[in-house]
C-alpha positions as a Markdown table, in Angstrom:
| # | Residue | x | y | z |
|---|---|---|---|---|
| 1 | Unk | 41.4 | -29.7 | -2.0 |
| 2 | Unk | 37.7 | -28.8 | -2.3 |
| 3 | Unk | 36.6 | -26.8 | -5.2 |
| 4 | Unk | 34.0 | -24.0 | -5.0 |
| 5 | Unk | 30.5 | -25.3 | -5.5 |
| 6 | Unk | 29.1 | -24.3 | -8.9 |
| 7 | Unk | 25.8 | -26.1 | -8.6 |
| 8 | Unk | 23.1 | -23.9 | -10.2 |
| 9 | Unk | 20.1 | -22.8 | -8.4 |
| 10 | Unk | 17.9 | -25.0 | -10.5 |
| 11 | Unk | 18.3 | -28.4 | -12.1 |
| 12 | Unk | 16.4 | -29.0 | -15.3 |
| 13 | Unk | 15.9 | -32.3 | -17.0 |
| 14 | Unk | 18.1 | -33.0 | -20.0 |
| 15 | Unk | 16.6 | -33.5 | -23.4 |
| 16 | Unk | 15.9 | -37.2 | -24.1 |
| 17 | Unk | 16.3 | -38.4 | -27.7 |
| 18 | Unk | 13.1 | -39.6 | -29.3 |
| 19 | Unk | 14.6 | -42.9 | -30.3 |
| 20 | Unk | 15.4 | -44.0 | -26.8 |
| 21 | Unk | 12.9 | -45.5 | -24.4 |
| 22 | Unk | 11.2 | -43.0 | -22.1 |
| 23 | Unk | 13.1 | -42.8 | -18.8 |
| 24 | Unk | 11.8 | -41.4 | -15.6 |
| 25 | Unk | 12.9 | -37.8 | -15.3 |
| 26 | Unk | 14.6 | -36.4 | -12.2 |
| 27 | Unk | 12.4 | -35.7 | -9.3 |
| 28 | Unk | 11.6 | -31.9 | -9.3 |
| 29 | Unk | 13.1 | -30.1 | -6.3 |
| 30 | Unk | 10.7 | -29.7 | -3.4 |
| 31 | Unk | 10.0 | -26.2 | -2.2 |
| 32 | Unk | 8.5 | -27.3 | 1.1 |
| 33 | Unk | 9.1 | -25.1 | 4.1 |
| 34 | Unk | 10.5 | -27.1 | 7.0 |
| 35 | Unk | 8.4 | -27.4 | 10.2 |
| 36 | Unk | 11.1 | -25.7 | 12.1 |
| 37 | Unk | 10.9 | -22.6 | 9.9 |
| 38 | Unk | 7.1 | -22.4 | 10.6 |
| 39 | Unk | 7.9 | -22.6 | 14.3 |
| 40 | Unk | 10.4 | -19.8 | 14.0 |
| 41 | Unk | 7.7 | -17.7 | 12.2 |
| 42 | Unk | 5.1 | -18.5 | 15.0 |
| 43 | Unk | 7.7 | -17.6 | 17.7 |
| 44 | Unk | 8.3 | -14.3 | 15.9 |
| 45 | Unk | 4.5 | -13.4 | 15.9 |
| 46 | Unk | 4.2 | -14.5 | 19.6 |
| 47 | Unk | 7.1 | -12.3 | 20.7 |
| 48 | Unk | 5.8 | -9.3 | 18.8 |
| 49 | Unk | 2.3 | -9.7 | 20.3 |
| 50 | Unk | 3.7 | -10.3 | 23.8 |
| 51 | Unk | 5.5 | -6.9 | 23.9 |
| 52 | Unk | 2.9 | -5.0 | 21.8 |
| 53 | Unk | 1.4 | -3.2 | 24.8 |
| 54 | Unk | 4.6 | -2.7 | 26.9 |
| 55 | Unk | 4.9 | 1.0 | 26.3 |
| 56 | Unk | 2.1 | 2.6 | 24.2 |
| 57 | Unk | 1.1 | 4.1 | 20.9 |
| 58 | Unk | 3.7 | 5.7 | 18.6 |
| 59 | Unk | 2.7 | 9.0 | 16.9 |
| 60 | Unk | 2.4 | 7.4 | 13.4 |
| 61 | Unk | -0.1 | 4.9 | 14.9 |
| 62 | Unk | -2.2 | 7.7 | 16.4 |
| 63 | Unk | -2.2 | 9.4 | 13.0 |
| 64 | Unk | -3.3 | 6.2 | 11.2 |
| 65 | Unk | -6.1 | 5.7 | 13.8 |
| 66 | Unk | -7.5 | 9.1 | 13.0 |
| 67 | Unk | -7.0 | 8.7 | 9.3 |
| 68 | Unk | -8.9 | 5.4 | 9.5 |
| 69 | Unk | -11.9 | 7.4 | 10.8 |
| 70 | Unk | -11.8 | 9.5 | 7.6 |
| 71 | Unk | -11.3 | 6.8 | 5.0 |
| 72 | Unk | -10.4 | 8.0 | 1.5 |
| 73 | Unk | -8.7 | 6.6 | -1.7 |
| 74 | Unk | -5.6 | 8.5 | -0.8 |
| 75 | Unk | -3.9 | 10.9 | 1.6 |
| 76 | Unk | -1.2 | 13.5 | 1.3 |
| 77 | Unk | 1.6 | 11.3 | 2.6 |
| 78 | Unk | 0.5 | 7.7 | 1.9 |
| 79 | Unk | -2.0 | 5.5 | 0.0 |
| 80 | Unk | -5.1 | 4.2 | 1.9 |
| 81 | Unk | -4.4 | 0.6 | 2.8 |
| 82 | Unk | -2.7 | 1.2 | 6.2 |
| 83 | Unk | -5.4 | 3.5 | 7.5 |
| 84 | Unk | -8.0 | 1.0 | 6.3 |
| 85 | Unk | -6.4 | -1.9 | 8.1 |
| 86 | Unk | -6.2 | 0.2 | 11.2 |
| 87 | Unk | -9.9 | 0.9 | 11.0 |
| 88 | Unk | -10.6 | -2.8 | 10.7 |
| 89 | Unk | -8.4 | -3.8 | 13.6 |
| 90 | Unk | -10.1 | -1.0 | 15.6 |
| 91 | Unk | -13.1 | -3.3 | 15.8 |
| 92 | Unk | -11.1 | -5.2 | 18.5 |
| 93 | Unk | -10.6 | -2.0 | 20.4 |
| 94 | Unk | -8.3 | 1.0 | 20.2 |
| 95 | Unk | -5.2 | -0.4 | 21.8 |
| 96 | Unk | -1.6 | -0.9 | 20.8 |
| 97 | Unk | -2.1 | -4.7 | 20.8 |
| 98 | Unk | -5.1 | -4.5 | 18.5 |
| 99 | Unk | -3.5 | -2.4 | 15.8 |
| 100 | Unk | -0.2 | -4.4 | 15.9 |
| 101 | Unk | -1.8 | -7.7 | 15.1 |
| 102 | Unk | -1.5 | -7.2 | 11.4 |
| 103 | Unk | 2.2 | -6.1 | 11.5 |
| 104 | Unk | 3.1 | -9.1 | 13.6 |
| 105 | Unk | 1.4 | -11.5 | 11.2 |
| 106 | Unk | 3.1 | -9.8 | 8.3 |
| 107 | Unk | 6.5 | -10.4 | 9.9 |
| 108 | Unk | 5.7 | -14.0 | 10.4 |
| 109 | Unk | 4.8 | -14.3 | 6.7 |
| 110 | Unk | 8.1 | -12.7 | 5.7 |
| 111 | Unk | 10.0 | -15.3 | 7.8 |
| 112 | Unk | 8.2 | -18.1 | 5.9 |
| 113 | Unk | 8.9 | -16.3 | 2.6 |
| 114 | Unk | 12.6 | -16.3 | 3.4 |
| 115 | Unk | 12.6 | -20.1 | 3.9 |
| 116 | Unk | 10.8 | -20.4 | 0.6 |
| 117 | Unk | 13.4 | -18.2 | -1.2 |
| 118 | Unk | 16.1 | -20.5 | 0.1 |
| 119 | Unk | 14.2 | -23.5 | -1.3 |
| 120 | Unk | 14.0 | -21.9 | -4.7 |
| 121 | Unk | 17.7 | -21.1 | -4.6 |
| 122 | Unk | 18.5 | -24.8 | -4.0 |
| 123 | Unk | 19.0 | -24.9 | -0.2 |
| 124 | Unk | 18.5 | -28.0 | 1.9 |
| 125 | Unk | 16.9 | -28.2 | 5.3 |
| 126 | Unk | 19.7 | -26.3 | 7.1 |
| 127 | Unk | 19.7 | -23.5 | 4.5 |
| 128 | Unk | 15.9 | -23.0 | 4.7 |
| 129 | Unk | 15.9 | -23.0 | 8.5 |
| 130 | Unk | 18.9 | -20.6 | 8.6 |
| 131 | Unk | 17.2 | -18.2 | 6.1 |
| 132 | Unk | 14.0 | -18.1 | 8.3 |
| 133 | Unk | 16.1 | -17.7 | 11.5 |
| 134 | Unk | 18.3 | -14.9 | 10.1 |
| 135 | Unk | 15.2 | -13.0 | 8.8 |
| 136 | Unk | 13.3 | -13.4 | 12.1 |
| 137 | Unk | 16.3 | -12.1 | 14.0 |
| 138 | Unk | 16.9 | -9.1 | 11.7 |
| 139 | Unk | 16.6 | -5.9 | 13.7 |
| 140 | Unk | 14.8 | -4.1 | 10.8 |
| 141 | Unk | 12.1 | -6.7 | 10.9 |
| 142 | Unk | 11.8 | -6.9 | 14.6 |
| 143 | Unk | 11.6 | -3.2 | 15.0 |
| 144 | Unk | 9.4 | -2.4 | 12.0 |
| 145 | Unk | 6.8 | -5.0 | 12.8 |
| 146 | Unk | 6.3 | -3.6 | 16.3 |
| 147 | Unk | 4.8 | -0.4 | 14.9 |
| 148 | Unk | 1.5 | -0.3 | 12.9 |
| 149 | Unk | 2.5 | 2.0 | 10.0 |
| 150 | Unk | 3.2 | 1.4 | 6.3 |
| 151 | Unk | 6.6 | -0.4 | 6.8 |
| 152 | Unk | 5.4 | -3.9 | 7.8 |
| 153 | Unk | 2.9 | -4.1 | 4.9 |
| 154 | Unk | 5.5 | -2.7 | 2.5 |
| 155 | Unk | 8.1 | -5.3 | 3.6 |
| 156 | Unk | 5.6 | -8.1 | 3.1 |
| 157 | Unk | 4.5 | -6.8 | -0.3 |
| 158 | Unk | 8.1 | -6.6 | -1.5 |
| 159 | Unk | 8.8 | -10.2 | -0.3 |
| 160 | Unk | 5.7 | -11.6 | -1.9 |
| 161 | Unk | 6.3 | -9.8 | -5.3 |
| 162 | Unk | 9.9 | -11.2 | -5.5 |
| 163 | Unk | 8.8 | -14.6 | -4.4 |
| 164 | Unk | 6.1 | -14.8 | -7.0 |
| 165 | Unk | 8.3 | -13.6 | -9.7 |
| 166 | Unk | 11.1 | -16.0 | -8.7 |
| 167 | Unk | 8.6 | -18.9 | -8.6 |
| 168 | Unk | 7.2 | -18.0 | -12.0 |
| 169 | Unk | 10.7 | -17.9 | -13.6 |
| 170 | Unk | 12.6 | -20.6 | -11.7 |
| 171 | Unk | 9.8 | -23.1 | -11.6 |
| 172 | Unk | 8.2 | -22.3 | -14.9 |
| 173 | Unk | 4.8 | -21.5 | -13.3 |
| 174 | Unk | 3.6 | -18.5 | -15.3 |
| 175 | Unk | 0.4 | -18.1 | -13.3 |
| 176 | Unk | 2.4 | -16.9 | -10.4 |
| 177 | Unk | 2.7 | -13.6 | -12.3 |
| 178 | Unk | -0.8 | -12.9 | -11.2 |
| 179 | Unk | 0.2 | -13.3 | -7.6 |
| 180 | Unk | 3.0 | -10.9 | -8.2 |
| 181 | Unk | 0.5 | -8.4 | -9.7 |
| 182 | Unk | -1.9 | -8.7 | -6.8 |
| 183 | Unk | 0.9 | -8.2 | -4.3 |
| 184 | Unk | 2.3 | -5.3 | -6.2 |
| 185 | Unk | -1.1 | -3.7 | -6.3 |
| 186 | Unk | -1.5 | -4.1 | -2.6 |
| 187 | Unk | 2.0 | -2.7 | -2.1 |
| 188 | Unk | 1.2 | 0.3 | -4.2 |
| 189 | Unk | -1.8 | 0.9 | -2.1 |
| 190 | Unk | 0.5 | 0.8 | 1.0 |
| 191 | Unk | 3.5 | 2.8 | -0.1 |
| 192 | Unk | 4.6 | 4.2 | -3.5 |
| 193 | Unk | 8.1 | 2.8 | -3.0 |
| 194 | Unk | 6.8 | -0.4 | -4.7 |
| 195 | Unk | 7.4 | 1.5 | -8.0 |
| 196 | Unk | 11.1 | 1.3 | -7.2 |
| 197 | Unk | 11.0 | -2.5 | -6.7 |
| 198 | Unk | 9.0 | -3.0 | -9.9 |
| 199 | Unk | 11.4 | -0.9 | -11.9 |
| 200 | Unk | 14.3 | -2.9 | -10.5 |
| 201 | Unk | 12.6 | -6.3 | -11.3 |
| 202 | Unk | 11.9 | -5.2 | -14.8 |
| 203 | Unk | 15.4 | -4.1 | -15.5 |
| 204 | Unk | 16.8 | -7.2 | -13.8 |
| 205 | Unk | 14.7 | -9.4 | -16.2 |
| 206 | Unk | 15.8 | -7.4 | -19.2 |
| 207 | Unk | 19.5 | -7.8 | -18.6 |
| 208 | Unk | 19.2 | -11.5 | -17.6 |
| 209 | Unk | 18.2 | -14.6 | -19.5 |
| 210 | Unk | 14.5 | -14.2 | -18.8 |
| 211 | Unk | 13.6 | -11.7 | -21.5 |
| 212 | Unk | 11.5 | -14.3 | -23.3 |
| 213 | Unk | 9.1 | -14.3 | -20.3 |
| 214 | Unk | 8.1 | -10.8 | -21.3 |
| 215 | Unk | 6.9 | -12.1 | -24.6 |
| 216 | Unk | 4.2 | -14.1 | -22.9 |
| 217 | Unk | 0.9 | -12.7 | -21.6 |
| 218 | Unk | 1.3 | -13.5 | -18.0 |
| 219 | Unk | 3.6 | -10.7 | -16.8 |
| 220 | Unk | 1.4 | -8.2 | -18.6 |
| 221 | Unk | -1.7 | -9.7 | -17.0 |
| 222 | Unk | 0.0 | -9.3 | -13.6 |
| 223 | Unk | 0.9 | -5.7 | -14.4 |
| 224 | Unk | -2.6 | -5.0 | -15.5 |
| 225 | Unk | -3.9 | -6.4 | -12.2 |
| 226 | Unk | -1.5 | -4.2 | -10.2 |
| 227 | Unk | -2.6 | -1.2 | -12.2 |
| 228 | Unk | -6.3 | -1.9 | -11.5 |
| 229 | Unk | -5.7 | -2.2 | -7.8 |
| 230 | Unk | -3.6 | 1.0 | -7.8 |
| 231 | Unk | -5.9 | 3.1 | -9.9 |
| 232 | Unk | -8.1 | 4.6 | -7.1 |
| 233 | Unk | -5.1 | 6.1 | -5.4 |
| 234 | Unk | -3.6 | 7.3 | -8.7 |
| 235 | Unk | -6.9 | 9.1 | -9.5 |
| 236 | Unk | -7.0 | 10.6 | -6.0 |
| 237 | Unk | -3.4 | 11.9 | -6.4 |
| 238 | Unk | -4.2 | 13.3 | -9.8 |
| 239 | Unk | -7.3 | 15.2 | -8.6 |
| 240 | Unk | -5.4 | 16.6 | -5.6 |
| 241 | Unk | -2.4 | 18.0 | -7.3 |
| 242 | Unk | 0.0 | 15.0 | -6.8 |
| 243 | Unk | 0.9 | 15.7 | -3.2 |
| 244 | Unk | 2.9 | 12.5 | -3.0 |
| 245 | Unk | 5.5 | 14.1 | -5.3 |
| 246 | Unk | 5.9 | 17.0 | -2.8 |
| 247 | Unk | 6.2 | 14.5 | 0.0 |
| 248 | Unk | 9.0 | 12.6 | -1.8 |
| 249 | Unk | 10.9 | 15.8 | -2.3 |
| 250 | Unk | 10.5 | 16.7 | 1.3 |
| 251 | Unk | 11.8 | 13.2 | 2.4 |
| 252 | Unk | 14.9 | 13.8 | 0.2 |
| 253 | Unk | 15.6 | 17.2 | 1.7 |
| 254 | Unk | 15.2 | 15.8 | 5.3 |
| 255 | Unk | 17.3 | 12.6 | 4.8 |
| 256 | Unk | 20.3 | 13.6 | 2.7 |
| 257 | Unk | 22.6 | 15.3 | 5.1 |
| 258 | Unk | 26.3 | 14.5 | 5.2 |
| 259 | Unk | 25.8 | 12.4 | 8.3 |
| 260 | Unk | 23.0 | 10.4 | 6.4 |
| 261 | Unk | 25.4 | 9.7 | 3.5 |
| 262 | Unk | 28.2 | 8.7 | 5.9 |
| 263 | Unk | 26.0 | 6.3 | 7.9 |
| 264 | Unk | 23.7 | 4.9 | 5.2 |
| 265 | Unk | 25.7 | 1.8 | 4.2 |
| 266 | Unk | 26.7 | 0.8 | 7.8 |
| 267 | Unk | 23.1 | 1.2 | 8.9 |
| 268 | Unk | 21.9 | -1.1 | 6.1 |
| 269 | Unk | 24.3 | -3.8 | 7.2 |
| 270 | Unk | 23.4 | -3.3 | 10.9 |
| 271 | Unk | 19.7 | -3.5 | 10.1 |
| 272 | Unk | 20.3 | -7.0 | 8.8 |
| 273 | Unk | 21.8 | -8.1 | 12.1 |
| 274 | Unk | 24.8 | -7.5 | 14.2 |
| 275 | Unk | 26.7 | -10.6 | 13.0 |
| 276 | Unk | 25.0 | -11.0 | 9.7 |
| 277 | Unk | 27.4 | -9.0 | 7.5 |
| 278 | Unk | 29.1 | -12.2 | 6.2 |
| 279 | Unk | 25.7 | -13.7 | 5.3 |
| 280 | Unk | 24.6 | -10.6 | 3.5 |
| 281 | Unk | 27.9 | -10.4 | 1.5 |
| 282 | Unk | 27.7 | -14.1 | 0.7 |
| 283 | Unk | 24.1 | -13.7 | -0.4 |
| 284 | Unk | 24.9 | -10.9 | -2.9 |
| 285 | Unk | 27.9 | -12.8 | -4.3 |
| 286 | Unk | 25.8 | -15.9 | -4.8 |
| 287 | Unk | 23.0 | -14.0 | -6.5 |
| 288 | Unk | 25.4 | -12.4 | -8.9 |
| 289 | Unk | 27.3 | -15.6 | -9.6 |
| 290 | Unk | 24.2 | -17.8 | -10.3 |
| 291 | Unk | 22.7 | -16.9 | -13.7 |
| 292 | Unk | 19.2 | -18.2 | -12.7 |
| 293 | Unk | 18.8 | -15.7 | -9.9 |
| 294 | Unk | 21.0 | -12.9 | -11.2 |
| 295 | Unk | 17.9 | -10.8 | -11.9 |
| 296 | Unk | 17.4 | -10.6 | -8.1 |
| 297 | Unk | 21.0 | -9.4 | -7.7 |
| 298 | Unk | 20.4 | -6.6 | -10.3 |
| 299 | Unk | 17.2 | -5.6 | -8.5 |
| 300 | Unk | 18.7 | -5.6 | -5.0 |
| 301 | Unk | 21.8 | -3.7 | -6.1 |
| 302 | Unk | 19.9 | -1.0 | -8.0 |
| 303 | Unk | 17.6 | -0.5 | -5.0 |
| 304 | Unk | 20.4 | -0.2 | -2.5 |
| 305 | Unk | 22.3 | 2.2 | -4.7 |
| 306 | Unk | 19.2 | 4.4 | -5.2 |
| 307 | Unk | 18.4 | 4.5 | -1.5 |
| 308 | Unk | 22.0 | 5.4 | -0.6 |
| 309 | Unk | 22.1 | 8.1 | -3.2 |
| 310 | Unk | 18.6 | 9.7 | -2.8 |
| 311 | Unk | 17.4 | 9.0 | 0.8 |
| 312 | Unk | 20.4 | 7.7 | 2.8 |
| 313 | Unk | 18.7 | 8.7 | 6.0 |
| 314 | Unk | 16.0 | 6.0 | 5.4 |
| 315 | Unk | 18.2 | 2.9 | 4.8 |
| 316 | Unk | 15.4 | 0.6 | 5.7 |
| 317 | Unk | 13.7 | 1.6 | 2.4 |
| 318 | Unk | 15.9 | -1.1 | 0.7 |
| 319 | Unk | 15.2 | -3.9 | 3.2 |
| 320 | Unk | 12.3 | -5.3 | 1.3 |
| 321 | Unk | 14.9 | -7.4 | -0.6 |
| 322 | Unk | 16.6 | -8.5 | 2.5 |
| 323 | Unk | 14.8 | -11.9 | 2.8 |
| 324 | Unk | 16.0 | -12.9 | -0.6 |
| 325 | Unk | 19.6 | -11.8 | 0.1 |
| 326 | Unk | 19.7 | -13.6 | 3.4 |
| 327 | Unk | 18.2 | -16.7 | 1.7 |
| 328 | Unk | 20.9 | -16.7 | -0.9 |
| 329 | Unk | 23.5 | -16.3 | 1.9 |
| 330 | Unk | 22.0 | -19.2 | 3.7 |
| 331 | Unk | 22.5 | -21.4 | 0.6 |
| 332 | Unk | 26.2 | -20.4 | 0.5 |
| 333 | Unk | 26.6 | -21.0 | 4.2 |
| 334 | Unk | 25.0 | -24.4 | 4.1 |
| 335 | Unk | 27.3 | -25.5 | 1.3 |
| 336 | Unk | 30.4 | -24.0 | 2.9 |
| 337 | Unk | 29.8 | -25.9 | 6.2 |
| 338 | Unk | 29.3 | -29.1 | 4.3 |
| 339 | Unk | 32.8 | -28.8 | 2.8 |
| 340 | Unk | 34.6 | -28.2 | 6.1 |
| 341 | Unk | 36.3 | -30.7 | 8.4 |
| 342 | Unk | 33.9 | -29.7 | 11.3 |
| 343 | Unk | 30.5 | -29.4 | 9.7 |
| 344 | Unk | 28.5 | -29.9 | 12.9 |
| 345 | Unk | 30.4 | -27.3 | 14.9 |
| 346 | Unk | 30.2 | -24.7 | 12.1 |
| 347 | Unk | 26.5 | -25.4 | 11.6 |
| 348 | Unk | 25.9 | -24.6 | 15.3 |
| 349 | Unk | 27.9 | -21.4 | 15.0 |
| 350 | Unk | 26.1 | -20.3 | 11.9 |
| 351 | Unk | 22.7 | -20.9 | 13.5 |
| 352 | Unk | 23.7 | -19.3 | 16.8 |
| 353 | Unk | 25.1 | -16.1 | 15.1 |
| 354 | Unk | 21.7 | -14.4 | 14.3 |
| 355 | Unk | 20.3 | -15.3 | 17.7 |
| 356 | Unk | 23.3 | -13.8 | 19.5 |
| 357 | Unk | 23.2 | -10.7 | 17.4 |
| 358 | Unk | 19.5 | -10.3 | 18.1 |
| 359 | Unk | 20.0 | -10.7 | 21.9 |
| 360 | Unk | 22.5 | -7.9 | 21.9 |
| 361 | Unk | 20.3 | -5.5 | 19.9 |
| 362 | Unk | 16.9 | -6.5 | 21.4 |
| 363 | Unk | 16.7 | -3.6 | 23.8 |
| 364 | Unk | 17.1 | -1.2 | 20.9 |
| 365 | Unk | 14.4 | -2.9 | 18.7 |
| 366 | Unk | 11.7 | -4.0 | 21.1 |
| 367 | Unk | 10.2 | -2.6 | 24.4 |
| 368 | Unk | 11.9 | -5.1 | 26.7 |
| 369 | Unk | 13.5 | -2.6 | 29.1 |
| 370 | Unk | 11.5 | -0.8 | 31.9 |
| 371 | Unk | 10.4 | 2.7 | 30.9 |
| 372 | Unk | 12.7 | 4.2 | 33.5 |
| 373 | Unk | 15.7 | 2.8 | 31.6 |
| 374 | Unk | 14.5 | 3.8 | 28.1 |
| 375 | Unk | 16.8 | 6.8 | 28.1 |
| 376 | Unk | 19.8 | 4.5 | 27.7 |
| 377 | Unk | 18.7 | 3.4 | 24.3 |
| 378 | Unk | 16.7 | 6.4 | 23.1 |
| 379 | Unk | 19.5 | 7.9 | 21.1 |
| 380 | Unk | 20.0 | 4.7 | 19.1 |
| 381 | Unk | 16.3 | 4.2 | 18.4 |
| 382 | Unk | 14.0 | 7.1 | 18.9 |
| 383 | Unk | 11.0 | 5.1 | 17.7 |
| 384 | Unk | 10.7 | 3.3 | 21.0 |
| 385 | Unk | 11.0 | 6.5 | 22.9 |
| 386 | Unk | 8.2 | 7.9 | 20.8 |
| 387 | Unk | 5.8 | 5.2 | 22.2 |
| 388 | Unk | 6.0 | 6.7 | 25.8 |
| 389 | Unk | 4.3 | 9.7 | 27.2 |
| 390 | Unk | 1.3 | 10.3 | 24.9 |
| 391 | Unk | -1.4 | 10.0 | 27.6 |
| 392 | Unk | 0.4 | 12.4 | 29.9 |
| 393 | Unk | 0.9 | 14.9 | 27.0 |
| 394 | Unk | -2.8 | 14.7 | 25.9 |
| 395 | Unk | -3.9 | 15.1 | 29.5 |
| 396 | Unk | -1.8 | 18.2 | 29.9 |
| 397 | Unk | -3.0 | 19.7 | 26.6 |
| 398 | Unk | -6.6 | 18.9 | 27.5 |
| 399 | Unk | -6.2 | 20.5 | 30.9 |
| 400 | Unk | -4.8 | 23.7 | 29.5 |
| 401 | Unk | -7.4 | 23.9 | 26.8 |
| 402 | Unk | -10.2 | 23.3 | 29.4 |
| 403 | Unk | -8.8 | 26.3 | 31.3 |
| 404 | Unk | -8.9 | 28.5 | 28.2 |
| 405 | Unk | -12.5 | 27.4 | 27.4 |
| 406 | Unk | -13.7 | 28.0 | 31.0 |
| 407 | Unk | -12.2 | 31.5 | 31.0 |
| 408 | Unk | -13.6 | 32.3 | 27.6 |
| 409 | Unk | -17.1 | 31.1 | 28.6 |
| 410 | Unk | -17.4 | 33.6 | 31.4 |
| 411 | Unk | -19.6 | 36.6 | 30.5 |
| 412 | Unk | -17.4 | 39.7 | 30.4 |
| 413 | Unk | -18.0 | 43.3 | 29.2 |
| 414 | Unk | -15.4 | 45.4 | 27.5 |
| 415 | Unk | -16.0 | 49.1 | 27.5 |
| 416 | Unk | -14.8 | 51.0 | 24.4 |
| 417 | Unk | -13.0 | 53.6 | 26.5 |
| 418 | Unk | -11.0 | 51.2 | 28.7 |
| 419 | Unk | -7.6 | 49.7 | 28.1 |
| 420 | Unk | -8.8 | 46.1 | 28.8 |
| 421 | Unk | -8.7 | 43.9 | 25.8 |
| 422 | Unk | -10.5 | 40.7 | 25.0 |
| 423 | Unk | -8.6 | 37.4 | 25.4 |
| 424 | Unk | -6.7 | 36.5 | 22.3 |
| 425 | Unk | -4.7 | 33.6 | 21.1 |
| 426 | Unk | -0.9 | 33.4 | 20.8 |
| 427 | Unk | -1.3 | 35.1 | 17.4 |
| 428 | Unk | -2.8 | 38.6 | 18.0 |
| 429 | Unk | -4.7 | 38.3 | 14.7 |
| 430 | Unk | -6.6 | 35.2 | 15.8 |
| 431 | Unk | -9.0 | 35.6 | 18.8 |
| 432 | Unk | -9.9 | 32.4 | 20.5 |
| 433 | Unk | -13.6 | 31.5 | 20.5 |
| 434 | Unk | -14.5 | 28.3 | 22.3 |
| 435 | Unk | -17.4 | 26.8 | 24.2 |
| 436 | Unk | -17.1 | 25.0 | 27.6 |
| 437 | Unk | -17.5 | 21.4 | 26.5 |
| 438 | Unk | -15.1 | 19.5 | 28.7 |
| 439 | Unk | -16.3 | 16.9 | 31.3 |
| 440 | Unk | -15.5 | 17.2 | 34.9 |
| 441 | Unk | -12.9 | 14.4 | 34.6 |
| 442 | Unk | -9.5 | 14.9 | 32.9 |
| 443 | Unk | -9.4 | 12.9 | 29.7 |
| 444 | Unk | -6.6 | 10.5 | 29.1 |
| 445 | Unk | -6.5 | 11.4 | 25.4 |
| 446 | Unk | -8.8 | 11.7 | 22.4 |
| 447 | Unk | -11.5 | 9.1 | 22.9 |
| 448 | Unk | -10.2 | 8.1 | 26.3 |
| 449 | Unk | -12.2 | 6.1 | 28.8 |
| 450 | Unk | -12.8 | 9.1 | 31.1 |
| 451 | Unk | -14.5 | 11.0 | 28.3 |
| 452 | Unk | -18.2 | 10.6 | 27.5 |
| 453 | Unk | -19.0 | 9.6 | 23.9 |
| 454 | Unk | -21.3 | 12.6 | 23.5 |
| 455 | Unk | -18.7 | 15.1 | 24.5 |
| 456 | Unk | -17.0 | 17.0 | 21.7 |
| 457 | Unk | -14.2 | 19.4 | 22.4 |
| 458 | Unk | -12.9 | 22.0 | 20.0 |
| 459 | Unk | -11.9 | 25.5 | 19.5 |
| 460 | Unk | -11.8 | 27.7 | 16.5 |
| 461 | Unk | -10.0 | 30.8 | 15.3 |
| 462 | Unk | -11.7 | 33.8 | 13.5 |
| 463 | Unk | -9.7 | 35.6 | 10.9 |
| 464 | Unk | -9.6 | 39.4 | 11.5 |
| 465 | Unk | -9.5 | 40.0 | 7.7 |
| 466 | Unk | -12.1 | 37.6 | 6.3 |
| 467 | Unk | -14.3 | 37.1 | 9.4 |
| 468 | Unk | -14.4 | 33.3 | 8.7 |
| 469 | Unk | -14.2 | 30.8 | 11.4 |
| 470 | Unk | -12.0 | 27.7 | 10.9 |
| 471 | Unk | -11.3 | 24.8 | 13.3 |
| 472 | Unk | -7.9 | 25.0 | 14.9 |
| 473 | Unk | -8.1 | 21.7 | 16.9 |
| 474 | Unk | -10.5 | 19.0 | 17.7 |
| 475 | Unk | -10.6 | 15.7 | 19.6 |
């Protein structure tokens, strides 16, 4: 009867007595990512770009496009990196495909990182390929990397931080702490959730056998590098009253209903893949049972518990650790199939499971259905539904606003003794004052092709009490 595999994640050369002749030490384990894993990552990027313009912009993307036109070191609801990247990709044109190039590439990098995690954890070729395939087929990655907001960059930053820390500790390469610091700094300039990961990693190291690493200078140099990169946003937050704290409180209030608490854990499992629950469970078990990588188990567990307790309505907040968990599960699956009587059959089943699960959930994660059929999946994933209809909505709003401006621009006299009143806004205290500035054609949206570059449309409201005029809307 086969016994459970207790091979550690790392093998270290045994001490050789000084009186014996020097013998060649064991060949250090190779961390090479297989070519097939690279092909899986390339296929992921190709699929994301192929469907990037199937529907249209999502409202977060429209917000980031506008925020990118007003660059700052911080914003009320997020740090500045995502708007900056949207501004840069805007050089290729304002289109869904252009701004989704970076998220697609980030997803491909995460797939490669998953294969590298598996290598660090002791996987062979099958385990490394399975880790890449399971990560590429995860609904949370497919769906998140279709939208150009903070989530794709956040997931990549988390994966890189964990990978660099694991390499520094497991392969005794302390300079990788600098890479972890750079990735952490970039992550902090993307989303402040990186603080949660760093706290989890620190606690995981403290309760594991790697406390001695904290007595070297490299972790602190990495922390200093992260602090320098994050400093501009911290200063901006401090000088603007820490609006991010109010934003965090609002997220908690909006995502902590009874339904959120009931569905938080099932959603986390489903986001990993329809048939990936056994791999996720096996990954957690292996991380906890293997002393060398237990610090990752502590980190992942703390993050999952925190998200389920504080913002259960946002279960994907914990999925930055998913590549490491799936990689650990791939190691367990590889060794399990090697011990069975039908290894080839089981290997095929294990490799097919993530692909089958992805195929079932694909209409809910990527825009593969015709727009006319989108209503069948909208309830399960409103994000895809949010990418449809914005040109029609902006055209309708522009048409109505043009009508208001044309009416307001007509010269009219109002006699003091008559009952006729000047045109007013929906709020009786705010009369509309606008100028006729719309072109003859109906614009398809702010900055649309049918709109001349010199045209500026706006209206303003005048306060009855102060007499000040403030902008109410502008394109």
